[in-house]
mmJSON file of the N, C-alpha and C atoms, coordinates in Angstrom:
{"data_MODEL":{"atom_site":{
"group_PDB":["ATOM","ATOM","ATOM","ATOM","ATOM","ATOM","ATOM","ATOM","ATOM","ATOM","ATOM","ATOM","ATOM","ATOM","ATOM","ATOM","ATOM","ATOM","ATOM","ATOM","ATOM","ATOM","ATOM","ATOM","ATOM","ATOM","ATOM","ATOM","ATOM","ATOM","ATOM","ATOM","ATOM","ATOM","ATOM","ATOM","ATOM","ATOM","ATOM","ATOM","ATOM","ATOM","ATOM","ATOM","ATOM","ATOM","ATOM","ATOM","ATOM","ATOM","ATOM","ATOM","ATOM","ATOM","ATOM","ATOM","ATOM","ATOM","ATOM","ATOM","ATOM","ATOM","ATOM","ATOM","ATOM","ATOM","ATOM","ATOM","ATOM","ATOM","ATOM","ATOM","ATOM","ATOM","ATOM","ATOM","ATOM","ATOM","ATOM","ATOM","ATOM","ATOM","ATOM","ATOM","ATOM","ATOM","ATOM","ATOM","ATOM","ATOM","ATOM","ATOM","ATOM","ATOM","ATOM","ATOM","ATOM","ATOM","ATOM","ATOM","ATOM","ATOM","ATOM","ATOM","ATOM","ATOM","ATOM","ATOM","ATOM","ATOM","ATOM","ATOM","ATOM","ATOM","ATOM","ATOM","ATOM","ATOM","ATOM","ATOM","ATOM","ATOM","ATOM","ATOM","ATOM","ATOM","ATOM","ATOM","ATOM","ATOM","ATOM","ATOM","ATOM","ATOM","ATOM","ATOM","ATOM","ATOM","ATOM","ATOM","ATOM","ATOM","ATOM","ATOM","ATOM","ATOM","ATOM","ATOM","ATOM","ATOM","ATOM","ATOM","ATOM","ATOM","ATOM","ATOM","ATOM","ATOM","ATOM","ATOM","ATOM","ATOM","ATOM","ATOM","ATOM","ATOM","ATOM","ATOM","ATOM","ATOM","ATOM","ATOM","ATOM","ATOM","ATOM","ATOM","ATOM","ATOM","ATOM","ATOM","ATOM","ATOM","ATOM","ATOM","ATOM","ATOM","ATOM","ATOM","ATOM","ATOM","ATOM","ATOM","ATOM","ATOM","ATOM","ATOM","ATOM","ATOM","ATOM","ATOM","ATOM","ATOM","ATOM","ATOM","ATOM","ATOM","ATOM","ATOM","ATOM","ATOM","ATOM","ATOM","ATOM","ATOM","ATOM","ATOM","ATOM","ATOM","ATOM","ATOM","ATOM","ATOM","ATOM","ATOM","ATOM","ATOM","ATOM","ATOM","ATOM","ATOM","ATOM","ATOM","ATOM","ATOM"],
"id":[1,2,3,4,5,6,7,8,9,10,11,12,13,14,15,16,17,18,19,20,21,22,23,24,25,26,27,28,29,30,31,32,33,34,35,36,37,38,39,40,41,42,43,44,45,46,47,48,49,50,51,52,53,54,55,56,57,58,59,60,61,62,63,64,65,66,67,68,69,70,71,72,73,74,75,76,77,78,79,80,81,82,83,84,85,86,87,88,89,90,91,92,93,94,95,96,97,98,99,100,101,102,103,104,105,106,107,108,109,110,111,112,113,114,115,116,117,118,119,120,121,122,123,124,125,126,127,128,129,130,131,132,133,134,135,136,137,138,139,140,141,142,143,144,145,146,147,148,149,150,151,152,153,154,155,156,157,158,159,160,161,162,163,164,165,166,167,168,169,170,171,172,173,174,175,176,177,178,179,180,181,182,183,184,185,186,187,188,189,190,191,192,193,194,195,196,197,198,199,200,201,202,203,204,205,206,207,208,209,210,211,212,213,214,215,216,217,218,219,220,221,222,223,224,225,226,227,228,229,230,231,232,233,234],
"type_symbol":["N","C","C","N","C","C","N","C","C","N","C","C","N","C","C","N","C","C","N","C","C","N","C","C","N","C","C","N","C","C","N","C","C","N","C","C","N","C","C","N","C","C","N","C","C","N","C","C","N","C","C","N","C","C","N","C","C","N","C","C","N","C","C","N","C","C","N","C","C","N","C","C","N","C","C","N","C","C","N","C","C","N","C","C","N","C","C","N","C","C","N","C","C","N","C","C","N","C","C","N","C","C","N","C","C","N","C","C","N","C","C","N","C","C","N","C","C","N","C","C","N","C","C","N","C","C","N","C","C","N","C","C","N","C","C","N","C","C","N","C","C","N","C","C","N","C","C","N","C","C","N","C","C","N","C","C","N","C","C","N","C","C","N","C","C","N","C","C","N","C","C","N","C","C","N","C","C","N","C","C","N","C","C","N","C","C","N","C","C","N","C","C","N","C","C","N","C","C","N","C","C","N","C","C","N","C","C","N","C","C","N","C","C","N","C","C","N","C","C","N","C","C","N","C","C","N","C","C","N","C","C","N","C","C"],
"label_atom_id":["N","CA","C","N","CA","C","N","CA","C","N","CA","C","N","CA","C","N","CA","C","N","CA","C","N","CA","C","N","CA","C","N","CA","C","N","CA","C","N","CA","C","N","CA","C","N","CA","C","N","CA","C","N","CA","C","N","CA","C","N","CA","C","N","CA","C","N","CA","C","N","CA","C","N","CA","C","N","CA","C","N","CA","C","N","CA","C","N","CA","C","N","CA","C","N","CA","C","N","CA","C","N","CA","C","N","CA","C","N","CA","C","N","CA","C","N","CA","C","N","CA","C","N","CA","C","N","CA","C","N","CA","C","N","CA","C","N","CA","C","N","CA","C","N","CA","C","N","CA","C","N","CA","C","N","CA","C","N","CA","C","N","CA","C","N","CA","C","N","CA","C","N","CA","C","N","CA","C","N","CA","C","N","CA","C","N","CA","C","N","CA","C","N","CA","C","N","CA","C","N","CA","C","N","CA","C","N","CA","C","N","CA","C","N","CA","C","N","CA","C","N","CA","C","N","CA","C","N","CA","C","N","CA","C","N","CA","C","N","CA","C","N","CA","C","N","CA","C","N","CA","C","N","CA","C","N","CA","C","N","CA","C","N","CA","C","N","CA","C","N","CA","C"],
"label_alt_id":[null,null,null,null,null,null,null,null,null,null,null,null,null,null,null,null,null,null,null,null,null,null,null,null,null,null,null,null,null,null,null,null,null,null,null,null,null,null,null,null,null,null,null,null,null,null,null,null,null,null,null,null,null,null,null,null,null,null,null,null,null,null,null,null,null,null,null,null,null,null,null,null,null,null,null,null,null,null,null,null,null,null,null,null,null,null,null,null,null,null,null,null,null,null,null,null,null,null,null,null,null,null,null,null,null,null,null,null,null,null,null,null,null,null,null,null,null,null,null,null,null,null,null,null,null,null,null,null,null,null,null,null,null,null,null,null,null,null,null,null,null,null,null,null,null,null,null,null,null,null,null,null,null,null,null,null,null,null,null,null,null,null,null,null,null,null,null,null,null,null,null,null,null,null,null,null,null,null,null,null,null,null,null,null,null,null,null,null,null,null,null,null,null,null,null,null,null,null,null,null,null,null,null,null,null,null,null,null,null,null,null,null,null,null,null,null,null,null,null,null,null,null,null,null,null,null,null,null,null,null,null,null,null,null],
"label_comp_id":["UNK","UNK","UNK","UNK","UNK","UNK","UNK","UNK","UNK","UNK","UNK","UNK","UNK","UNK","UNK","UNK","UNK","UNK","UNK","UNK","UNK","UNK","UNK","UNK","UNK","UNK","UNK","UNK","UNK","UNK","UNK","UNK","UNK","UNK","UNK","UNK","UNK","UNK","UNK","UNK","UNK","UNK","UNK","UNK","UNK","UNK","UNK","UNK","UNK","UNK","UNK","UNK","UNK","UNK","UNK","UNK","UNK","UNK","UNK","UNK","UNK","UNK","UNK","UNK","UNK","UNK","UNK","UNK","UNK","UNK","UNK","UNK","UNK","UNK","UNK","UNK","UNK","UNK","UNK","UNK","UNK","UNK","UNK","UNK","UNK","UNK","UNK","UNK","UNK","UNK","UNK","UNK","UNK","UNK","UNK","UNK","UNK","UNK","UNK","UNK","UNK","UNK","UNK","UNK","UNK","UNK","UNK","UNK","UNK","UNK","UNK","UNK","UNK","UNK","UNK","UNK","UNK","UNK","UNK","UNK","UNK","UNK","UNK","UNK","UNK","UNK","UNK","UNK","UNK","UNK","UNK","UNK","UNK","UNK","UNK","UNK","UNK","UNK","UNK","UNK","UNK","UNK","UNK","UNK","UNK","UNK","UNK","UNK","UNK","UNK","UNK","UNK","UNK","UNK","UNK","UNK","UNK","UNK","UNK","UNK","UNK","UNK","UNK","UNK","UNK","UNK","UNK","UNK","UNK","UNK","UNK","UNK","UNK","UNK","UNK","UNK","UNK","UNK","UNK","UNK","UNK","UNK","UNK","UNK","UNK","UNK","UNK","UNK","UNK","UNK","UNK","UNK","UNK","UNK","UNK","UNK","UNK","UNK","UNK","UNK","UNK","UNK","UNK","UNK","UNK","UNK","UNK","UNK","UNK","UNK","UNK","UNK","UNK","UNK","UNK","UNK","UNK","UNK","UNK","UNK","UNK","UNK","UNK","UNK","UNK","UNK","UNK","UNK","UNK","UNK","UNK","UNK","UNK","UNK"],
"label_asym_id":["A","A","A","A","A","A","A","A","A","A","A","A","A","A","A","A","A","A","A","A","A","A","A","A","A","A","A","A","A","A","A","A","A","A","A","A","A","A","A","A","A","A","A","A","A","A","A","A","A","A","A","A","A","A","A","A","A","A","A","A","A","A","A","A","A","A","A","A","A","A","A","A","A","A","A","A","A","A","A","A","A","A","A","A","A","A","A","A","A","A","A","A","A","A","A","A","A","A","A","A","A","A","A","A","A","A","A","A","A","A","A","A","A","A","A","A","A","A","A","A","A","A","A","A","A","A","A","A","A","A","A","A","A","A","A","A","A","A","A","A","A","A","A","A","A","A","A","A","A","A","A","A","A","A","A","A","A","A","A","A","A","A","A","A","A","A","A","A","A","A","A","A","A","A","A","A","A","A","A","A","A","A","A","A","A","A","A","A","A","A","A","A","A","A","A","A","A","A","A","A","A","A","A","A","A","A","A","A","A","A","A","A","A","A","A","A","A","A","A","A","A","A","A","A","A","A","A","A","A","A","A","A","A","A"],
"label_entity_id":["1","1","1","1","1","1","1","1","1","1","1","1","1","1","1","1","1","1","1","1","1","1","1","1","1","1","1","1","1","1","1","1","1","1","1","1","1","1","1","1","1","1","1","1","1","1","1","1","1","1","1","1","1","1","1","1","1","1","1","1","1","1","1","1","1","1","1","1","1","1","1","1","1","1","1","1","1","1","1","1","1","1","1","1","1","1","1","1","1","1","1","1","1","1","1","1","1","1","1","1","1","1","1","1","1","1","1","1","1","1","1","1","1","1","1","1","1","1","1","1","1","1","1","1","1","1","1","1","1","1","1","1","1","1","1","1","1","1","1","1","1","1","1","1","1","1","1","1","1","1","1","1","1","1","1","1","1","1","1","1","1","1","1","1","1","1","1","1","1","1","1","1","1","1","1","1","1","1","1","1","1","1","1","1","1","1","1","1","1","1","1","1","1","1","1","1","1","1","1","1","1","1","1","1","1","1","1","1","1","1","1","1","1","1","1","1","1","1","1","1","1","1","1","1","1","1","1","1","1","1","1","1","1","1"],
"label_seq_id":[1,1,1,2,2,2,3,3,3,4,4,4,5,5,5,6,6,6,7,7,7,8,8,8,9,9,9,10,10,10,11,11,11,12,12,12,13,13,13,14,14,14,15,15,15,16,16,16,17,17,17,18,18,18,19,19,19,20,20,20,21,21,21,22,22,22,23,23,23,24,24,24,25,25,25,26,26,26,27,27,27,28,28,28,29,29,29,30,30,30,31,31,31,32,32,32,33,33,33,34,34,34,35,35,35,36,36,36,37,37,37,38,38,38,39,39,39,40,40,40,41,41,41,42,42,42,43,43,43,44,44,44,45,45,45,46,46,46,47,47,47,48,48,48,49,49,49,50,50,50,51,51,51,52,52,52,53,53,53,54,54,54,55,55,55,56,56,56,57,57,57,58,58,58,59,59,59,60,60,60,61,61,61,62,62,62,63,63,63,64,64,64,65,65,65,66,66,66,67,67,67,68,68,68,69,69,69,70,70,70,71,71,71,72,72,72,73,73,73,74,74,74,75,75,75,76,76,76,77,77,77,78,78,78],
"pdbx_PDB_ins_code":[null,null,null,null,null,null,null,null,null,null,null,null,null,null,null,null,null,null,null,null,null,null,null,null,null,null,null,null,null,null,null,null,null,null,null,null,null,null,null,null,null,null,null,null,null,null,null,null,null,null,null,null,null,null,null,null,null,null,null,null,null,null,null,null,null,null,null,null,null,null,null,null,null,null,null,null,null,null,null,null,null,null,null,null,null,null,null,null,null,null,null,null,null,null,null,null,null,null,null,null,null,null,null,null,null,null,null,null,null,null,null,null,null,null,null,null,null,null,null,null,null,null,null,null,null,null,null,null,null,null,null,null,null,null,null,null,null,null,null,null,null,null,null,null,null,null,null,null,null,null,null,null,null,null,null,null,null,null,null,null,null,null,null,null,null,null,null,null,null,null,null,null,null,null,null,null,null,null,null,null,null,null,null,null,null,null,null,null,null,null,null,null,null,null,null,null,null,null,null,null,null,null,null,null,null,null,null,null,null,null,null,null,null,null,null,null,null,null,null,null,null,null,null,null,null,null,null,null,null,null,null,null,null,null],
"Cartn_x":[0.812,0.0,0.855,1.93,2.779,4.163,4.342,5.603,6.764,6.458,7.496,8.188,7.696,8.336,7.758,8.536,8.088,7.904,8.068,7.886,6.61,6.048,4.834,5.121,4.368,4.587,3.912,2.852,2.131,1.876,2.321,2.067,2.118,1.353,1.377,2.651,3.378,4.586,4.557,5.266,5.42,6.531,6.339,7.348,8.128,7.716,8.452,8.307,9.171,9.144,9.995,9.918,10.731,10.423,9.216,8.8,8.912,9.599,9.705,10.406,9.917,10.539,11.96,12.941,14.332,14.519,13.729,13.837,13.553,12.475,12.118,13.073,13.599,14.632,15.84,16.253,17.392,17.1,15.933,15.592,15.544,14.896,14.77,16.101,16.942,18.255,19.175,19.077,20.009,19.471,18.217,17.631,16.725,17.339,16.532,15.597,14.524,13.538,13.871,12.851,13.0,13.632,14.575,15.261,15.948,16.324,17.073,16.256,14.946,14.082,14.359,14.475,14.728,13.507,12.338,11.141,10.203,9.251,8.209,7.024,6.645,5.592,4.187,4.052,2.711,2.831,1.759,1.756,2.158,2.639,2.956,4.279,5.147,6.513,7.095,7.803,8.303,9.824,10.447,11.89,12.204,13.181,13.656,14.963,15.019,16.175,16.719,18.048,18.597,18.72,19.16,19.236,20.218,21.134,22.108,21.689,20.493,19.975,20.361,20.946,21.318,20.126,20.008,18.935,19.302,18.404,18.636,17.937,16.675,15.881,14.798,14.346,13.189,12.192,10.925,9.884,8.829,8.317,7.289,5.992,5.167,3.89,3.019,3.081,2.234,2.799,4.016,4.595,3.806,3.326,2.56,3.515,3.123,3.994,4.529,3.717,4.191,5.292,5.317,6.361,7.719,7.706,8.936,9.466,8.733,9.055,10.481,10.899,12.234,13.319,13.112,14.093,14.217,13.099,13.102,13.805,13.488,14.113,15.623,16.095,17.541,18.277,17.574,18.223,17.845,16.801,16.331,15.958,16.258,15.769,14.31,13.51,12.067,11.663],
"Cartn_y":[-1.204,0.0,1.269,1.283,2.482,2.219,1.098,0.729,0.661,0.514,0.363,1.645,2.797,4.054,4.56,5.337,5.883,7.391,7.983,9.429,9.69,10.893,11.198,11.162,10.374,10.277,11.414,11.941,13.029,14.121,15.302,16.447,17.696,18.673,19.938,20.674,21.158,21.948,23.188,24.205,25.404,25.152,25.648,25.43,26.693,27.824,29.059,30.001,30.969,31.942,31.517,32.29,32.043,30.72,30.241,28.991,27.784,27.952,26.857,25.656,24.489,23.244,23.203,22.72,22.682,21.965,20.945,20.249,21.2,21.973,22.872,24.05,24.49,25.528,25.034,23.807,23.208,23.051,22.496,22.263,23.558,24.574,25.817,26.55,26.431,27.078,26.393,25.081,24.314,23.877,24.14,23.819,24.973,26.066,27.228,26.919,27.652,27.476,28.317,28.61,29.4,30.747,31.142,32.425,32.562,31.433,31.471,31.699,31.67,31.887,30.851,31.306,30.395,30.242,30.432,30.2,29.274,28.758,27.936,28.861,29.019,29.981,29.441,28.109,27.531,26.08,25.524,24.101,23.235,22.069,21.029,21.215,22.119,22.119,20.768,20.142,18.782,18.768,17.93,17.774,16.301,16.007,14.642,14.525,13.577,13.365,11.974,11.849,10.512,9.72,8.482,7.592,8.072,8.936,9.459,10.791,11.232,12.479,13.715,13.539,14.682,15.148,16.448,17.002,16.82,16.181,15.912,16.949,17.232,18.158,18.803,19.914,20.6,20.772,20.525,20.606,21.627,22.334,23.344,22.699,23.475,22.939,22.357,22.935,22.465,21.234,20.822,19.633,18.413,17.67,16.46,15.322,14.435,13.321,12.531,12.293,11.546,12.286,13.607,14.387,14.213,13.71,13.5,12.078,11.24,9.823,9.565,10.203,9.961,10.384,11.504,11.947,10.916,10.403,9.394,8.127,7.694,6.487,6.639,7.849,8.077,7.83,7.897,7.753,6.482,5.852,4.659,3.575,2.371,1.257,1.064,1.012,0.862,-0.553],
"Cartn_z":[0.0,0.0,0.0,0.795,0.826,0.253,-0.391,-1.035,-0.044,1.224,2.238,2.661,2.213,2.615,3.919,4.63,5.917,5.867,4.683,4.53,3.742,3.837,3.077,1.578,0.839,-0.597,-1.351,-0.832,-1.476,-0.454,-0.776,0.086,-0.772,-0.411,-1.123,-0.731,-1.74,-1.482,-2.366,-1.937,-2.758,-3.767,-4.98,-6.014,-6.348,-5.81,-6.051,-4.874,-4.829,-3.74,-2.558,-1.498,-0.304,0.373,0.22,0.853,-0.082,-1.209,-2.18,-1.556,-1.881,-1.434,-1.995,-1.226,-1.702,-3.043,-3.308,-4.588,-5.743,-5.649,-6.733,-6.816,-5.696,-5.732,-6.515,-6.238,-6.939,-8.429,-8.755,-10.153,-10.951,-10.425,-11.18,-11.284,-10.288,-10.334,-11.338,-11.431,-12.245,-13.601,-13.867,-15.175,-15.592,-16.03,-16.414,-17.573,-17.63,-18.691,-19.907,-20.669,-21.891,-21.563,-22.367,-22.222,-20.865,-20.252,-19.004,-17.755,-17.875,-16.718,-15.639,-14.405,-13.29,-12.394,-12.964,-12.165,-12.919,-12.19,-12.789,-13.001,-14.25,-14.582,-14.346,-14.446,-14.379,-13.969,-13.445,-13.075,-14.255,-13.943,-14.907,-15.636,-15.166,-15.672,-15.295,-16.238,-16.01,-16.093,-15.269,-15.27,-15.454,-16.325,-16.504,-15.749,-14.818,-13.952,-14.233,-14.367,-14.624,-13.327,-13.444,-12.278,-11.217,-11.598,-10.647,-10.048,-10.391,-9.838,-10.622,-11.802,-12.637,-13.452,-13.594,-14.406,-15.868,-16.623,-18.033,-18.899,-18.608,-19.414,-18.575,-19.084,-18.511,-19.645,-19.346,-20.353,-19.934,-20.901,-20.655,-20.182,-19.491,-19.012,-20.124,-21.308,-22.404,-23.113,-22.772,-23.392,-22.95,-23.909,-23.603,-23.27,-22.371,-22.002,-23.191,-24.203,-25.365,-26.126,-26.024,-26.679,-25.979,-24.771,-24.009,-24.175,-24.863,-24.948,-25.44,-26.505,-27.05,-26.068,-25.394,-24.387,-23.273,-22.843,-21.777,-22.254,-23.456,-23.996,-24.133,-24.379,-24.496,-23.192,-22.078,-20.767,-20.028,-20.437,-19.731,-20.709,-20.359,-21.161,-20.845,-21.856,-21.645,-21.957],
"occupancy":[1.0,1.0,1.0,1.0,1.0,1.0,1.0,1.0,1.0,1.0,1.0,1.0,1.0,1.0,1.0,1.0,1.0,1.0,1.0,1.0,1.0,1.0,1.0,1.0,1.0,1.0,1.0,1.0,1.0,1.0,1.0,1.0,1.0,1.0,1.0,1.0,1.0,1.0,1.0,1.0,1.0,1.0,1.0,1.0,1.0,1.0,1.0,1.0,1.0,1.0,1.0,1.0,1.0,1.0,1.0,1.0,1.0,1.0,1.0,1.0,1.0,1.0,1.0,1.0,1.0,1.0,1.0,1.0,1.0,1.0,1.0,1.0,1.0,1.0,1.0,1.0,1.0,1.0,1.0,1.0,1.0,1.0,1.0,1.0,1.0,1.0,1.0,1.0,1.0,1.0,1.0,1.0,1.0,1.0,1.0,1.0,1.0,1.0,1.0,1.0,1.0,1.0,1.0,1.0,1.0,1.0,1.0,1.0,1.0,1.0,1.0,1.0,1.0,1.0,1.0,1.0,1.0,1.0,1.0,1.0,1.0,1.0,1.0,1.0,1.0,1.0,1.0,1.0,1.0,1.0,1.0,1.0,1.0,1.0,1.0,1.0,1.0,1.0,1.0,1.0,1.0,1.0,1.0,1.0,1.0,1.0,1.0,1.0,1.0,1.0,1.0,1.0,1.0,1.0,1.0,1.0,1.0,1.0,1.0,1.0,1.0,1.0,1.0,1.0,1.0,1.0,1.0,1.0,1.0,1.0,1.0,1.0,1.0,1.0,1.0,1.0,1.0,1.0,1.0,1.0,1.0,1.0,1.0,1.0,1.0,1.0,1.0,1.0,1.0,1.0,1.0,1.0,1.0,1.0,1.0,1.0,1.0,1.0,1.0,1.0,1.0,1.0,1.0,1.0,1.0,1.0,1.0,1.0,1.0,1.0,1.0,1.0,1.0,1.0,1.0,1.0,1.0,1.0,1.0,1.0,1.0,1.0,1.0,1.0,1.0,1.0,1.0,1.0,1.0,1.0,1.0,1.0,1.0,1.0],
"B_iso_or_equiv":[0.0,0.0,0.0,0.0,0.0,0.0,0.0,0.0,0.0,0.0,0.0,0.0,0.0,0.0,0.0,0.0,0.0,0.0,0.0,0.0,0.0,0.0,0.0,0.0,0.0,0.0,0.0,0.0,0.0,0.0,0.0,0.0,0.0,0.0,0.0,0.0,0.0,0.0,0.0,0.0,0.0,0.0,0.0,0.0,0.0,0.0,0.0,0.0,0.0,0.0,0.0,0.0,0.0,0.0,0.0,0.0,0.0,0.0,0.0,0.0,0.0,0.0,0.0,0.0,0.0,0.0,0.0,0.0,0.0,0.0,0.0,0.0,0.0,0.0,0.0,0.0,0.0,0.0,0.0,0.0,0.0,0.0,0.0,0.0,0.0,0.0,0.0,0.0,0.0,0.0,0.0,0.0,0.0,0.0,0.0,0.0,0.0,0.0,0.0,0.0,0.0,0.0,0.0,0.0,0.0,0.0,0.0,0.0,0.0,0.0,0.0,0.0,0.0,0.0,0.0,0.0,0.0,0.0,0.0,0.0,0.0,0.0,0.0,0.0,0.0,0.0,0.0,0.0,0.0,0.0,0.0,0.0,0.0,0.0,0.0,0.0,0.0,0.0,0.0,0.0,0.0,0.0,0.0,0.0,0.0,0.0,0.0,0.0,0.0,0.0,0.0,0.0,0.0,0.0,0.0,0.0,0.0,0.0,0.0,0.0,0.0,0.0,0.0,0.0,0.0,0.0,0.0,0.0,0.0,0.0,0.0,0.0,0.0,0.0,0.0,0.0,0.0,0.0,0.0,0.0,0.0,0.0,0.0,0.0,0.0,0.0,0.0,0.0,0.0,0.0,0.0,0.0,0.0,0.0,0.0,0.0,0.0,0.0,0.0,0.0,0.0,0.0,0.0,0.0,0.0,0.0,0.0,0.0,0.0,0.0,0.0,0.0,0.0,0.0,0.0,0.0,0.0,0.0,0.0,0.0,0.0,0.0,0.0,0.0,0.0,0.0,0.0,0.0,0.0,0.0,0.0,0.0,0.0,0.0],
"pdbx_formal_charge":[null,null,null,null,null,null,null,null,null,null,null,null,null,null,null,null,null,null,null,null,null,null,null,null,null,null,null,null,null,null,null,null,null,null,null,null,null,null,null,null,null,null,null,null,null,null,null,null,null,null,null,null,null,null,null,null,null,null,null,null,null,null,null,null,null,null,null,null,null,null,null,null,null,null,null,null,null,null,null,null,null,null,null,null,null,null,null,null,null,null,null,null,null,null,null,null,null,null,null,null,null,null,null,null,null,null,null,null,null,null,null,null,null,null,null,null,null,null,null,null,null,null,null,null,null,null,null,null,null,null,null,null,null,null,null,null,null,null,null,null,null,null,null,null,null,null,null,null,null,null,null,null,null,null,null,null,null,null,null,null,null,null,null,null,null,null,null,null,null,null,null,null,null,null,null,null,null,null,null,null,null,null,null,null,null,null,null,null,null,null,null,null,null,null,null,null,null,null,null,null,null,null,null,null,null,null,null,null,null,null,null,null,null,null,null,null,null,null,null,null,null,null,null,null,null,null,null,null,null,null,null,null,null,null],
"auth_seq_id":[1,1,1,2,2,2,3,3,3,4,4,4,5,5,5,6,6,6,7,7,7,8,8,8,9,9,9,10,10,10,11,11,11,12,12,12,13,13,13,14,14,14,15,15,15,16,16,16,17,17,17,18,18,18,19,19,19,20,20,20,21,21,21,22,22,22,23,23,23,24,24,24,25,25,25,26,26,26,27,27,27,28,28,28,29,29,29,30,30,30,31,31,31,32,32,32,33,33,33,34,34,34,35,35,35,36,36,36,37,37,37,38,38,38,39,39,39,40,40,40,41,41,41,42,42,42,43,43,43,44,44,44,45,45,45,46,46,46,47,47,47,48,48,48,49,49,49,50,50,50,51,51,51,52,52,52,53,53,53,54,54,54,55,55,55,56,56,56,57,57,57,58,58,58,59,59,59,60,60,60,61,61,61,62,62,62,63,63,63,64,64,64,65,65,65,66,66,66,67,67,67,68,68,68,69,69,69,70,70,70,71,71,71,72,72,72,73,73,73,74,74,74,75,75,75,76,76,76,77,77,77,78,78,78],
"auth_comp_id":["UNK","UNK","UNK","UNK","UNK","UNK","UNK","UNK","UNK","UNK","UNK","UNK","UNK","UNK","UNK","UNK","UNK","UNK","UNK","UNK","UNK","UNK","UNK","UNK","UNK","UNK","UNK","UNK","UNK","UNK","UNK","UNK","UNK","UNK","UNK","UNK","UNK","UNK","UNK","UNK","UNK","UNK","UNK","UNK","UNK","UNK","UNK","UNK","UNK","UNK","UNK","UNK","UNK","UNK","UNK","UNK","UNK","UNK","UNK","UNK","UNK","UNK","UNK","UNK","UNK","UNK","UNK","UNK","UNK","UNK","UNK","UNK","UNK","UNK","UNK","UNK","UNK","UNK","UNK","UNK","UNK","UNK","UNK","UNK","UNK","UNK","UNK","UNK","UNK","UNK","UNK","UNK","UNK","UNK","UNK","UNK","UNK","UNK","UNK","UNK","UNK","UNK","UNK","UNK","UNK","UNK","UNK","UNK","UNK","UNK","UNK","UNK","UNK","UNK","UNK","UNK","UNK","UNK","UNK","UNK","UNK","UNK","UNK","UNK","UNK","UNK","UNK","UNK","UNK","UNK","UNK","UNK","UNK","UNK","UNK","UNK","UNK","UNK","UNK","UNK","UNK","UNK","UNK","UNK","UNK","UNK","UNK","UNK","UNK","UNK","UNK","UNK","UNK","UNK","UNK","UNK","UNK","UNK","UNK","UNK","UNK","UNK","UNK","UNK","UNK","UNK","UNK","UNK","UNK","UNK","UNK","UNK","UNK","UNK","UNK","UNK","UNK","UNK","UNK","UNK","UNK","UNK","UNK","UNK","UNK","UNK","UNK","UNK","UNK","UNK","UNK","UNK","UNK","UNK","UNK","UNK","UNK","UNK","UNK","UNK","UNK","UNK","UNK","UNK","UNK","UNK","UNK","UNK","UNK","UNK","UNK","UNK","UNK","UNK","UNK","UNK","UNK","UNK","UNK","UNK","UNK","UNK","UNK","UNK","UNK","UNK","UNK","UNK","UNK","UNK","UNK","UNK","UNK","UNK"],
"auth_asym_id":["A","A","A","A","A","A","A","A","A","A","A","A","A","A","A","A","A","A","A","A","A","A","A","A","A","A","A","A","A","A","A","A","A","A","A","A","A","A","A","A","A","A","A","A","A","A","A","A","A","A","A","A","A","A","A","A","A","A","A","A","A","A","A","A","A","A","A","A","A","A","A","A","A","A","A","A","A","A","A","A","A","A","A","A","A","A","A","A","A","A","A","A","A","A","A","A","A","A","A","A","A","A","A","A","A","A","A","A","A","A","A","A","A","A","A","A","A","A","A","A","A","A","A","A","A","A","A","A","A","A","A","A","A","A","A","A","A","A","A","A","A","A","A","A","A","A","A","A","A","A","A","A","A","A","A","A","A","A","A","A","A","A","A","A","A","A","A","A","A","A","A","A","A","A","A","A","A","A","A","A","A","A","A","A","A","A","A","A","A","A","A","A","A","A","A","A","A","A","A","A","A","A","A","A","A","A","A","A","A","A","A","A","A","A","A","A","A","A","A","A","A","A","A","A","A","A","A","A","A","A","A","A","A","A"],
"auth_atom_id":["N","CA","C","N","CA","C","N","CA","C","N","CA","C","N","CA","C","N","CA","C","N","CA","C","N","CA","C","N","CA","C","N","CA","C","N","CA","C","N","CA","C","N","CA","C","N","CA","C","N","CA","C","N","CA","C","N","CA","C","N","CA","C","N","CA","C","N","CA","C","N","CA","C","N","CA","C","N","CA","C","N","CA","C","N","CA","C","N","CA","C","N","CA","C","N","CA","C","N","CA","C","N","CA","C","N","CA","C","N","CA","C","N","CA","C","N","CA","C","N","CA","C","N","CA","C","N","CA","C","N","CA","C","N","CA","C","N","CA","C","N","CA","C","N","CA","C","N","CA","C","N","CA","C","N","CA","C","N","CA","C","N","CA","C","N","CA","C","N","CA","C","N","CA","C","N","CA","C","N","CA","C","N","CA","C","N","CA","C","N","CA","C","N","CA","C","N","CA","C","N","CA","C","N","CA","C","N","CA","C","N","CA","C","N","CA","C","N","CA","C","N","CA","C","N","CA","C","N","CA","C","N","CA","C","N","CA","C","N","CA","C","N","CA","C","N","CA","C","N","CA","C","N","CA","C","N","CA","C","N","CA","C","N","CA","C","N","CA","C","N","CA","C"],
"pdbx_PDB_model_num":[1,1,1,1,1,1,1,1,1,1,1,1,1,1,1,1,1,1,1,1,1,1,1,1,1,1,1,1,1,1,1,1,1,1,1,1,1,1,1,1,1,1,1,1,1,1,1,1,1,1,1,1,1,1,1,1,1,1,1,1,1,1,1,1,1,1,1,1,1,1,1,1,1,1,1,1,1,1,1,1,1,1,1,1,1,1,1,1,1,1,1,1,1,1,1,1,1,1,1,1,1,1,1,1,1,1,1,1,1,1,1,1,1,1,1,1,1,1,1,1,1,1,1,1,1,1,1,1,1,1,1,1,1,1,1,1,1,1,1,1,1,1,1,1,1,1,1,1,1,1,1,1,1,1,1,1,1,1,1,1,1,1,1,1,1,1,1,1,1,1,1,1,1,1,1,1,1,1,1,1,1,1,1,1,1,1,1,1,1,1,1,1,1,1,1,1,1,1,1,1,1,1,1,1,1,1,1,1,1,1,1,1,1,1,1,1,1,1,1,1,1,1,1,1,1,1,1,1,1,1,1,1,1,1]
}}}
């Protein structure tokens, strides 16, 4: 039921501003968006992270999951 984890798997977090969760602060600082923007403009900004925790790509909110398929396949065996 909880996959054996002891931490909350789902919780509301802030993604920008002074109260931003450290994960999103790291992602936005290290994977700028269009024109170098370091903020998340809208829900559904997506980040592709490799198995070692490195940021591979950042995708716009309007990017559909199927449009990311080739990028994902380049980093993971499917």
